[in-house]
C-alpha angles and dihedrals in degrees: 000000000000117000122248091251092053092047091053091046090053093051091050091056091048094057103072091042102036094133091050101042101037117065112250116218092264089060091047090053087054090050093050093049090049089049089052092051090049092055091049093054100035093087095052103040108096110163127057112247091224087056089051089048094046094050088055097049096255101123122082098160142344130199091226139026088215094065108121093359116144125247121203092352093303127105115241109247113237139197105205127185137198122192127226119190114210097235090140136015092258134034117243139223090277091062091053096088092057089055093048091049091048088050089053090056089052092047089054092054100263133122117259117206120194111199119199115202104231088154103031090046088069089062105038129230110254093195109125091000124122091198138028114278117253107261116247121216119243095257093052092050092053093046093047089047092052095047092048092049089053093047093048090050092053096048101041088042098061093075111100116246134197115262095254090064096044090050096049092053093231097157101087150157123219109234113234093220097040126042093225136109116245124193113243095209089217119184099237117208140140107089097222098152130221137236102248102036094248125077119224125222134258134215131189118213135177119214093212085078092073102024095056094075098040117101126215094242090052091049097050095045096046102030110016095055090063095051113094111220092212093054092048092051092047089065111115095229091051098046090052094055096043090054093048128090092248094053122192134283124231087242092056091042090061097050093094090060092049090053090041091057091048085062092045091050097051091038091058102034102030106024092245102162105168132058119193130190149133120304089258088064095063092105093049093047093050089049088061097047089047092053091050095052093045098041102033098029090222138118125218105086115118139184134207130185129196126204120269114257101261133159123237091266092057097254122126113272110225098041118112136167088264093055133256125352101242125206094216115092088212088065099032126020119237087241096059091041089056093046090056094058093041088061093055110132119251088242092064103027097090096048093048088051086060098044104037105032138055097225110132117264089238089059093047092052090050087053090048091052090048090058091060094051124097114258092029107160106233117245095021094124090039088057093053090047092052090047095052100045095042088052093053094046102035102023131228093307092050091051092049091051091050096048091045090053094043094053098038094050093049107113106248095020113150089217111119110241124227129190093248091058092049091049091051090070098035091103092051101049131040114279139180139184125234133174118262094239091050091058103038112092092359120135111263088221089062094041096052090050097044092050090056095241090121124023098234144002091252089056092049090051091050090050091052091052090049087051094240102119118093133188111199087342090305111123113239115224099172127073084203095063112137124196110254133192092257091053089063101087109229088343087285119078145019127206118210121188130191104196119321101310113032112079139167128198112211113198115200114220 
């Protein structure tokens, strides 16, 4: 039991933020609806979500072995959250595991909560960083937060739901200006299935909604005094930075308390009892479970971490010479996203199938066995991986766009090209613009060299003799080929290919 002094202190903290820290009637409606949903699925859920995640290699550590365990034959209904700081206008591939894990909670009948750090993003999480993050201006944080909320809603909203969830408008995003839940009206598709037979709900929140009215003095008095400095310093992420040449600012040092308070706030007001995150978030997660025990004097808050997305050689998966692999189609086309997964090495592809897709483990095992058999067609499993992940991130339409571009842009493909398909990859391959009269009737040898696709005319001629030069996917077998009007696709573009990988889009002005 909490002491009288602690109870009085807690009441003092609640006064200036009563509207924030005490659930309003609209939040109670949300909780009641969630409870009704929990009762509806309790009889059908059979497997613990933690067991499912562990089988697929998605559990690094948990704060309690009891997390997700069943009682009296029924699964405990959970609300689990994962945080996403708005450091850019899109999430990247490193954030994908968090979205997959949240989806597994939904598929097992639980509630998934995606928390966008509109407040903590202004500070910057030091976890896993060797130097302090660059500070973002307020306008950038707001714009990034809005873009990420929209992206998360699209990704999490694609999983099919039973009718009682769709009718109740349970998939929601918390409006940053009004503390109310508004239905997204998402067109749910992609029948991916779920473990328990009933799909849980998801909610998107922004921690700026409760942080904006909390003063520093209130926070230090009512939260800071419960934090033990020795424990905070002992966190692995803090120790590494303190021992580095860069050191650690006080602002970064307090980040774990800010994230810890997010967990406390949602645990108290929304019944969120599980925080999930990458293995580098362990210190921040346990800071939250510790605050809940110290301030609220209750148990029941749990943490779960999943491994960071690494390749077999230990390097980060999702980093390329061109930068991060973004999840937003505005920053990376579905075609290029698909191609990245299509090029995953054989040594990694099965593990990524388990971690990043919802394909059954039995089917994944069959694919793994297929790779060992004589006559296996290279990249067959990679193609399946690319299709599943692209569908999850970009939806059915994005996958169709990627597949169409992949097939149409394959040298020698019979698919008829159109200007829209060629323009769809213009941002992903070299391109140039040339006047119409400079292109028409010009020798292809001259064009291929002048655009920079091939270093010299002599190299172009050698490539033609080797059968490696293509115009709009058609193999060129004559050095005397001239560009004709019918070669200019829709009167707008040409596609030159040197072998299978090197391409050049020529826009006709």
